[in-house]
C-alpha positions as CSV (number, residue, x, y, z in Angstrom):
1,X,0.0,0.0,0.0
2,X,1.6,3.2,-1.1
3,X,0.1,5.4,1.6
4,X,1.5,3.1,4.3
5,X,5.0,4.4,3.4
6,X,4.1,8.1,3.3
7,X,4.8,8.5,7.0
8,X,6.4,5.5,8.5
9,X,8.3,4.8,11.7
10,X,10.1,1.6,12.4
11,X,10.4,-0.1,15.8
12,X,13.6,-2.1,16.2
13,X,12.7,-5.0,18.5
14,X,15.3,-6.0,21.1
15,X,13.0,-8.5,22.7
16,X,10.8,-6.1,24.6
17,X,7.4,-7.3,25.9
18,X,6.2,-3.8,24.9
19,X,7.4,-3.6,21.3
20,X,4.0,-4.1,19.8
21,X,2.6,-1.6,22.3
22,X,5.1,1.0,21.1
23,X,3.8,0.4,17.5
24,X,0.2,0.8,18.6
25,X,1.0,4.1,20.4
26,X,2.6,5.4,17.2
27,X,-0.4,4.5,15.1
28,X,-2.7,6.2,17.6
29,X,-0.9,9.4,16.5
30,X,-1.9,8.5,12.9
31,X,1.6,7.6,11.8
32,X,2.1,4.1,10.3
33,X,4.5,1.9,12.2
34,X,6.1,-1.5,11.7
35,X,8.1,-3.7,14.0
36,X,11.4,-5.0,12.5
37,X,14.4,-7.1,13.6
38,X,16.9,-5.4,15.9
39,X,19.7,-6.3,13.5
40,X,18.1,-4.9,10.4
41,X,20.8,-3.3,8.2
42,X,21.1,0.4,7.6
43,X,20.9,-0.3,3.9
44,X,17.5,-2.0,4.4
45,X,16.3,0.9,6.5
46,X,17.2,3.3,3.6
47,X,15.1,1.1,1.3
48,X,12.1,1.3,3.7
49,X,12.5,5.1,3.9
50,X,11.0,5.7,7.4
51,X,10.7,9.1,9.0
52,X,12.3,7.8,12.3
53,X,13.4,4.8,14.3
54,X,12.5,3.7,17.8
55,X,14.8,1.3,19.6
56,X,12.7,-0.9,22.0
57,X,13.5,-2.1,25.4
58,X,14.7,-5.6,26.1
59,X,15.6,-8.1,28.8
60,X,19.4,-8.3,28.2
61,X,22.2,-6.1,29.4
62,X,24.0,-4.1,26.7
63,X,27.4,-4.9,28.1
64,X,26.9,-8.7,28.1
65,X,28.5,-10.9,25.5
66,X,25.9,-11.9,23.0
67,X,23.5,-9.1,23.9
68,X,21.4,-8.0,20.8
69,X,22.9,-5.1,19.0
70,X,21.9,-2.9,16.0
71,X,23.8,-1.9,12.9
72,X,25.9,1.0,14.2
73,X,25.4,2.7,10.8
74,X,21.8,3.5,11.7
75,X,23.1,6.4,13.8
76,X,24.7,7.9,10.7
77,X,21.6,7.8,8.5
78,X,20.5,11.2,9.7
79,X,17.2,9.8,10.8
80,X,15.6,10.7,14.2
81,X,16.2,7.9,16.7
82,X,14.4,7.4,20.0
83,X,15.8,4.8,22.3
84,X,13.6,3.4,25.1
85,X,15.1,1.7,28.1
86,X,17.5,-0.9,26.6
87,X,17.3,1.1,23.4
88,X,18.6,4.3,25.1
89,X,21.4,2.4,26.8
90,X,22.4,0.8,23.5
91,X,22.5,4.2,21.7
92,X,24.4,5.9,24.6
93,X,27.0,3.0,24.7
94,X,27.4,3.0,20.9
95,X,28.1,6.7,20.9
96,X,30.7,6.8,23.7
97,X,28.8,6.3,26.9
98,X,28.9,3.7,29.6
99,X,26.2,1.4,31.0
100,X,26.4,-0.3,34.4
101,X,24.3,-2.4,36.6
102,X,23.1,-0.3,39.6
103,X,22.1,-1.6,43.0
104,X,19.2,0.9,43.1
105,X,17.0,-0.7,40.5
106,X,13.7,0.8,39.4
107,X,10.6,-1.4,38.7
108,X,7.3,0.3,38.6
109,X,6.2,3.9,39.0
110,X,8.8,6.5,39.6
111,X,8.8,10.3,39.9
112,X,10.7,12.0,37.2
113,X,12.0,15.6,37.0
114,X,12.5,17.4,33.6
115,X,15.8,19.2,34.0
116,X,16.2,20.8,30.6
117,X,13.7,22.3,28.2
118,X,13.7,20.4,24.9
119,X,11.5,19.4,21.9
120,X,11.0,15.8,23.1
121,X,9.5,16.8,26.4
122,X,7.8,20.0,25.2
123,X,4.6,20.7,26.9
124,X,5.3,18.1,29.6
125,X,5.1,19.2,33.3
126,X,8.4,19.7,35.1
127,X,7.6,16.7,37.3
128,X,5.9,13.6,35.9
129,X,5.1,10.0,36.9
130,X,6.8,7.4,34.7
131,X,7.0,3.7,34.5
132,X,10.5,2.2,35.0
133,X,11.6,-1.4,34.4
134,X,15.4,-1.6,34.6
135,X,18.4,-2.7,36.7
136,X,21.0,-1.2,34.4
137,X,21.3,2.5,33.6
138,X,23.5,4.9,31.8
139,X,26.4,5.6,34.2
140,X,28.1,8.2,31.9
141,X,27.2,9.8,28.7
142,X,29.7,11.2,26.2
143,X,30.2,14.9,25.8
144,X,27.9,14.7,22.8
145,X,24.9,14.0,25.0
146,X,22.8,16.2,27.2
147,X,20.8,14.9,30.2
148,X,17.1,16.0,30.0
149,X,15.5,14.4,33.0
150,X,16.3,12.5,36.3
151,X,14.7,10.5,39.1
152,X,16.0,10.1,42.6
153,X,18.0,7.0,41.7
154,X,18.5,7.6,37.9
155,X,20.4,10.8,37.2
156,X,20.1,10.2,33.4
157,X,16.5,9.4,32.8
158,X,16.3,11.1,29.4
159,X,19.0,12.3,26.9
160,X,19.5,14.0,23.6
161,X,22.5,14.2,21.3
162,X,23.9,17.7,20.8
163,X,24.3,17.4,17.0
164,X,22.3,14.3,15.8
165,X,18.6,13.8,16.2
166,X,19.1,11.0,18.7
167,X,17.1,10.8,21.9
168,X,16.7,8.4,24.8
169,X,14.3,7.6,27.6
170,X,15.1,5.3,30.4
171,X,11.4,5.0,31.2
172,X,8.6,3.5,29.1
173,X,6.4,6.1,27.5
174,X,4.3,3.5,25.7
175,X,2.5,2.1,28.8
176,X,-0.5,3.7,30.4
177,X,1.4,4.0,33.7
178,X,3.3,6.9,32.1
179,X,0.4,9.4,31.8
180,X,2.4,11.8,29.7
181,X,3.7,9.0,27.5
182,X,1.4,9.8,24.6
183,X,2.5,13.4,24.6
184,X,6.1,12.4,24.6
185,X,5.7,10.0,21.7
186,X,3.7,12.6,19.8
187,X,6.5,15.1,20.3
188,X,9.0,12.7,18.8
189,X,6.8,12.0,15.8
190,X,5.8,15.6,15.1
191,X,8.6,17.8,16.5
192,X,11.5,15.6,15.7
193,X,10.5,13.3,12.8
194,X,8.3,15.9,11.1
195,X,5.3,13.6,10.8
196,X,1.9,15.3,10.3
197,X,-0.2,12.3,11.0
198,X,-1.6,11.4,7.6
199,X,-2.4,7.7,8.2
200,X,-6.1,6.8,8.5
201,X,-7.9,3.5,8.6
202,X,-10.4,4.9,6.1
203,X,-7.5,5.4,3.6
204,X,-6.3,1.9,4.5
205,X,-9.8,0.4,3.7
206,X,-10.1,2.2,0.3
207,X,-6.6,1.3,-0.8
208,X,-7.0,-2.3,0.4
209,X,-10.3,-2.7,-1.5
210,X,-8.7,-1.3,-4.7
211,X,-5.6,-3.5,-4.2
212,X,-7.7,-6.7,-3.8
213,X,-9.8,-5.8,-6.7
214,X,-6.8,-5.4,-9.0
215,X,-5.2,-8.6,-7.7
216,X,-8.3,-10.8,-8.0
217,X,-9.5,-9.5,-11.3
218,X,-12.1,-12.0,-12.5
219,X,-11.0,-14.7,-10.1
220,X,-13.1,-16.2,-7.3
221,X,-12.2,-15.6,-3.6
222,X,-12.9,-17.9,-0.7
223,X,-13.2,-16.4,2.8
224,X,-13.2,-18.5,5.9
225,X,-15.9,-17.5,8.4
226,X,-15.6,-18.2,12.1
227,X,-18.1,-15.7,13.5
228,X,-15.2,-13.6,15.0
229,X,-14.4,-10.0,14.3
230,X,-11.4,-10.6,12.1
231,X,-13.0,-12.9,9.5
232,X,-16.2,-10.8,9.5
233,X,-14.2,-7.6,8.6
234,X,-12.3,-9.5,6.0
235,X,-15.6,-10.7,4.5
236,X,-16.9,-7.1,4.5
237,X,-13.8,-5.8,2.8
238,X,-13.9,-8.5,0.1
239,X,-17.6,-8.2,-0.4
240,X,-16.9,-4.5,-1.2
241,X,-14.0,-5.4,-3.4
242,X,-15.2,-8.3,-5.5
243,X,-18.9,-8.6,-4.8
244,X,-20.4,-11.9,-6.2
245,X,-16.9,-13.3,-6.8
246,X,-16.7,-13.9,-3.0
247,X,-17.7,-17.3,-1.6
248,X,-17.6,-17.7,2.2
249,X,-17.0,-21.1,3.9
250,X,-17.8,-21.9,7.5
251,X,-16.0,-25.0,8.7
252,X,-18.1,-26.3,11.6
253,X,-15.1,-28.1,13.3
254,X,-16.9,-29.0,16.5
255,X,-14.7,-26.4,18.3
256,X,-17.1,-23.5,18.2
257,X,-18.8,-21.9,21.1
258,X,-22.4,-22.9,22.0
259,X,-24.8,-22.2,19.2
260,X,-22.1,-20.3,17.3
261,X,-22.4,-22.1,14.0
262,X,-26.1,-21.3,13.8
263,X,-25.5,-17.7,14.7
264,X,-22.9,-17.3,12.0
265,X,-25.1,-18.8,9.4
266,X,-28.0,-16.5,10.4
267,X,-25.8,-13.4,10.5
268,X,-24.0,-13.9,7.2
269,X,-27.0,-15.1,5.3
270,X,-29.1,-12.0,6.4
271,X,-26.4,-9.3,6.5
272,X,-23.9,-10.2,3.8
273,X,-26.3,-12.2,1.6
274,X,-23.2,-14.0,0.3
275,X,-22.5,-17.4,-1.2
276,X,-22.2,-19.3,2.0
277,X,-21.0,-22.9,2.3
278,X,-21.1,-24.8,5.5
279,X,-18.8,-27.8,6.0
280,X,-19.7,-30.2,8.8
281,X,-16.3,-31.5,9.9
282,X,-16.5,-32.2,13.6
283,X,-15.6,-35.8,13.3
284,X,-12.5,-35.0,11.1
285,X,-11.1,-32.5,13.6
286,X,-11.7,-34.6,16.6
287,X,-10.0,-37.5,14.9
288,X,-7.0,-35.2,14.1
289,X,-6.8,-34.1,17.7
290,X,-7.3,-37.5,19.3
291,X,-4.7,-38.0,22.1
292,X,-2.9,-34.7,21.5
293,X,-2.2,-32.6,24.5
294,X,0.6,-30.3,23.3
295,X,-0.9,-26.9,22.4
296,X,1.4,-26.2,19.4
297,X,0.6,-29.6,17.9
298,X,-3.1,-28.9,18.4
299,X,-2.7,-25.8,16.3
300,X,-0.8,-27.6,13.6
301,X,-3.3,-30.4,13.3
302,X,-6.2,-27.9,13.3
303,X,-4.4,-25.8,10.6
304,X,-3.9,-28.9,8.4
305,X,-7.5,-30.1,8.8
306,X,-8.8,-26.6,8.2
307,X,-7.0,-26.3,4.9
308,X,-8.0,-29.8,3.8
309,X,-11.7,-28.9,4.4
310,X,-11.2,-25.7,2.4
311,X,-9.6,-27.6,-0.5
312,X,-12.4,-30.1,-0.6
313,X,-15.1,-27.5,-0.5
314,X,-13.3,-25.1,-2.9
315,X,-13.3,-27.8,-5.5
316,X,-17.0,-27.3,-5.7
317,X,-16.6,-23.6,-6.4
318,X,-15.8,-22.8,-10.0
319,X,-12.7,-20.6,-10.4
320,X,-11.7,-20.6,-6.8
321,X,-8.1,-19.3,-6.7
322,X,-7.7,-17.1,-3.7
323,X,-8.1,-17.8,0.0
324,X,-8.7,-14.8,2.4
325,X,-7.8,-15.0,6.0
326,X,-8.1,-12.7,9.1
327,X,-4.4,-12.7,10.0
328,X,-3.6,-9.7,12.2
329,X,-0.3,-8.0,12.8
330,X,0.3,-9.6,16.2
331,X,-0.3,-13.0,14.6
332,X,2.4,-12.2,12.0
333,X,4.9,-10.9,14.6
334,X,4.4,-13.7,17.1
335,X,4.7,-16.3,14.5
336,X,7.9,-14.8,13.2
337,X,6.4,-14.4,9.7
338,X,7.3,-10.7,9.0
339,X,10.0,-10.2,6.4
340,X,11.8,-7.7,8.6
341,X,10.2,-8.8,11.9
342,X,11.7,-10.6,14.9
343,X,12.4,-14.2,14.3
344,X,11.3,-15.7,17.7
345,X,8.1,-17.7,17.6
346,X,5.9,-17.2,20.6
347,X,3.1,-19.4,19.3
348,X,1.8,-20.9,16.1
349,X,-1.4,-19.3,14.7
350,X,-3.4,-21.8,12.7
351,X,-3.8,-19.1,10.0
352,X,-0.1,-18.5,9.5
353,X,1.6,-21.5,11.0
354,X,-0.1,-24.6,9.6
355,X,-0.3,-23.9,5.8
356,X,1.2,-26.5,3.5
357,X,3.8,-25.3,1.0
358,X,1.9,-26.7,-1.9
359,X,-1.4,-25.1,-1.0
360,X,-3.6,-24.6,-4.1
361,X,-4.7,-21.1,-3.1
362,X,-3.1,-17.7,-3.2
363,X,-3.4,-16.1,0.2
364,X,-5.1,-12.7,0.7
365,X,-4.5,-11.3,4.2
366,X,-5.9,-7.7,4.1
367,X,-5.7,-7.2,7.9
368,X,-2.1,-8.4,8.4
369,X,-0.9,-4.8,9.1
370,X,-3.6,-4.1,11.7
371,X,-4.0,-4.6,15.5
372,X,-7.3,-5.9,17.0
373,X,-8.7,-2.5,18.0
374,X,-7.9,-1.1,14.6
375,X,-9.9,-4.0,13.1
376,X,-12.9,-3.1,15.3
377,X,-12.7,0.5,14.2
378,X,-12.5,-0.6,10.5
379,X,-15.5,-2.9,11.0
380,X,-17.5,0.0,12.3
381,X,-16.4,2.1,9.3
382,X,-17.6,-0.7,7.0
383,X,-21.0,-0.7,8.6
384,X,-20.9,-4.1,10.4
385,X,-23.5,-4.7,13.1
386,X,-22.4,-3.9,16.7
387,X,-22.8,-7.5,17.9
388,X,-20.3,-8.6,15.3
389,X,-17.8,-5.8,15.7
390,X,-17.7,-6.0,19.5
391,X,-17.9,-9.8,19.9
392,X,-15.1,-10.9,22.2
393,X,-12.1,-12.4,20.4
394,X,-12.1,-16.2,19.8
395,X,-8.9,-18.1,19.0
396,X,-8.5,-19.6,15.6
397,X,-8.1,-23.1,17.0
398,X,-11.4,-22.6,18.9
399,X,-12.2,-24.4,22.1
400,X,-9.3,-26.9,21.5
401,X,-6.9,-24.4,23.2
402,X,-9.4,-23.8,26.0
403,X,-9.8,-27.5,26.6
404,X,-6.5,-28.0,28.2
405,X,-5.2,-31.5,27.8
406,X,-7.0,-34.1,25.6
407,X,-9.8,-32.8,23.3
408,X,-12.9,-35.0,23.2
409,X,-16.5,-34.5,22.3
410,X,-17.6,-34.9,25.9
411,X,-15.0,-32.5,27.3
412,X,-15.9,-29.9,24.6
413,X,-19.6,-30.2,25.5
414,X,-18.8,-29.5,29.2
415,X,-16.7,-26.5,28.2
416,X,-19.3,-25.1,25.8
417,X,-22.0,-25.1,28.6
418,X,-19.6,-23.5,31.1
419,X,-18.5,-20.9,28.6
420,X,-22.1,-20.0,27.7
421,X,-22.8,-19.3,31.4
422,X,-19.7,-17.1,31.8
423,X,-20.5,-15.0,28.8
424,X,-24.2,-14.8,29.5
425,X,-23.8,-13.7,33.1
426,X,-21.2,-11.0,32.1
427,X,-23.6,-9.7,29.4
428,X,-26.5,-9.8,32.0
429,X,-24.4,-7.6,34.3
430,X,-23.8,-5.1,31.6
431,X,-20.0,-5.7,31.6
432,X,-19.5,-7.4,28.2
433,X,-18.4,-4.2,26.4
434,X,-16.4,-3.2,29.5
435,X,-14.4,-6.4,29.5
436,X,-12.1,-7.2,26.5
437,X,-12.4,-11.0,26.6
438,X,-14.1,-13.5,28.9
439,X,-14.4,-17.2,28.7
440,X,-14.1,-20.6,30.5
441,X,-11.2,-23.0,30.4
442,X,-11.6,-26.7,31.2
443,X,-8.6,-28.0,33.1
444,X,-7.2,-31.6,33.0
445,X,-7.6,-31.6,36.7
446,X,-10.1,-33.3,38.9
447,X,-10.8,-32.3,42.5
448,X,-12.8,-33.8,45.4
449,X,-16.2,-32.3,46.2
450,X,-19.4,-33.0,48.0
451,X,-22.7,-32.8,46.2
452,X,-26.0,-34.1,47.7
453,X,-24.1,-35.7,50.6
454,X,-22.1,-37.7,48.1
455,X,-18.4,-37.5,47.3
456,X,-17.5,-36.3,43.8
457,X,-14.3,-36.3,41.9
458,X,-15.0,-34.0,39.0
459,X,-13.5,-31.4,36.6
460,X,-12.3,-27.9,37.4
461,X,-13.3,-24.9,35.3
462,X,-11.2,-21.8,35.2
463,X,-12.9,-18.5,34.4
464,X,-10.8,-15.9,32.6
465,X,-11.8,-12.3,32.0
466,X,-9.3,-9.6,31.0
467,X,-9.3,-5.8,30.5
468,X,-7.0,-4.4,27.8
469,X,-6.9,-1.8,25.0
470,X,-4.5,-3.6,22.7
471,X,-4.3,-7.3,23.8
472,X,-0.5,-6.9,24.0
473,X,-0.7,-6.3,27.7
474,X,-3.7,-7.1,29.8
475,X,-5.0,-7.1,33.4
476,X,-7.5,-9.5,34.9
477,X,-11.0,-8.0,35.2
478,X,-12.0,-7.0,38.7
479,X,-15.5,-8.5,38.4
480,X,-17.9,-8.0,41.3
481,X,-17.9,-10.8,43.8
482,X,-21.6,-11.4,43.5
483,X,-21.2,-11.9,39.7
484,X,-18.4,-14.4,40.2
485,X,-20.6,-16.1,42.8
486,X,-23.4,-16.5,40.3
487,X,-21.1,-17.8,37.6
488,X,-19.6,-20.3,39.9
489,X,-22.9,-21.5,41.3
490,X,-24.5,-21.9,37.9
491,X,-21.6,-23.8,36.4
492,X,-21.4,-26.2,39.3
493,X,-25.2,-26.7,39.4
494,X,-25.9,-26.8,35.7
495,X,-22.9,-28.4,34.1
496,X,-22.5,-32.1,34.7
497,X,-19.1,-33.2,35.7
498,X,-17.8,-29.9,37.2
499,X,-17.5,-29.4,41.0
500,X,-15.1,-26.6,41.3
501,X,-14.7,-23.1,39.6
502,X,-11.5,-20.9,39.9
503,X,-10.9,-17.4,38.7
504,X,-7.7,-16.5,36.9
505,X,-6.1,-13.3,38.3
506,X,-3.0,-13.4,36.1
507,X,-1.9,-10.4,34.1
508,X,-0.3,-10.4,30.6
509,X,2.7,-10.5,30.9
510,X,3.8,-12.7,32.4
511,X,0.8,-14.9,31.6
512,X,-0.9,-14.9,28.2
513,X,-4.6,-14.3,27.7
514,X,-5.3,-17.8,26.5
515,X,-4.1,-20.8,28.6
516,X,-2.6,-22.6,25.5
């Protein structure tokens, strides 16, 4: 997309848990942003022609052997550079400074004083709260750097180079715990990089529709429907782009939520009025998952079965050549699939990690540059119904990764009933739009209980509900006790084989949102 490169900033990822959050904060300023490998070459950066670079944080120490480095030539490109935490330490060290481990470490909120007026901290109060997460810090800067801010235990909390457009922050401006973080990032983008904020999702939609239309020509496109936000938005984009040359396929894999298959059929028959094919494949998927407990292998098997079902059904659709998927940017990054992205694989996504090399379709992934909240906004712009746009996310492998351990028809039925109670009660309490994702997890654990004066030894259900803006970081939802009580009581009373309910109060990080 041409417009994506008009104003672009690159985030060099040094292993930070917040790298994707940095990219989201940049995009919120209407500047397009991509995450790339930390060792991307200066020559490649010239080709990509960004307006600026952001060096992310990371878990290593810059002075350790084997610590991730960047191409030193990037500091000679004349591009604005903002180093955050590890990124600041790396820039300072590369340009003549020293980084040491300090006994007075900072983790969490800190009080920061702005000591020198400058364009990066313009409009920011002289004293601000910031979020720190470091044990190392810059012990000495070269004469080419000026200190801009300090905390009680970190005398160099922000820096700028005297001659080059290179800046550093020891704290994390991308997290919500730094209230002035958005302002600081905006200052870097506008005051230093010269960005005007030209990127808009509306432009993205128009250009994507036109790009798909040119690529497809007179061909036929198949889109997989799951009932989730991502596939729904893809279908809406494609319906606009190619109209009757779109055929949607719903694979009823037996891993959907309660009554979801019927709901999807109803919604897409009435709203999209598209050519909808429904494949009943529960037996096939359960056979593929028989005896498998490893979550990565579950995803692989589901991916292969999914594509096989598509191939069989696509053979019935004349001219089927393209396959559209709801792959998002976090999927691409976490699966190590971006050309210039980080290589580490966090997890396999069935829509990017299980595709055979000899697949008969050409892939169309119109959302692969977007984050989840951007997809929701795009869905609203495309006129999708609210109940589709704001439906809680559902993993591509479905209930298979919420049925921890072996996946069987009986265990899935138990999980479906428990999940329906969780979602129904949260909706009834008016908290569905206020929570980002809520669901039940069936554990491969039995516990002793007493029901009707009889001893039981039944399953445990975990309830998970999280609050987040971007799904890169998340906190557990502080649901009212009476709501949790109703959920627990109903599951134990109404779902056969469950005698205990627990509530997951883990944040992301260190936990992930899904259990597998």
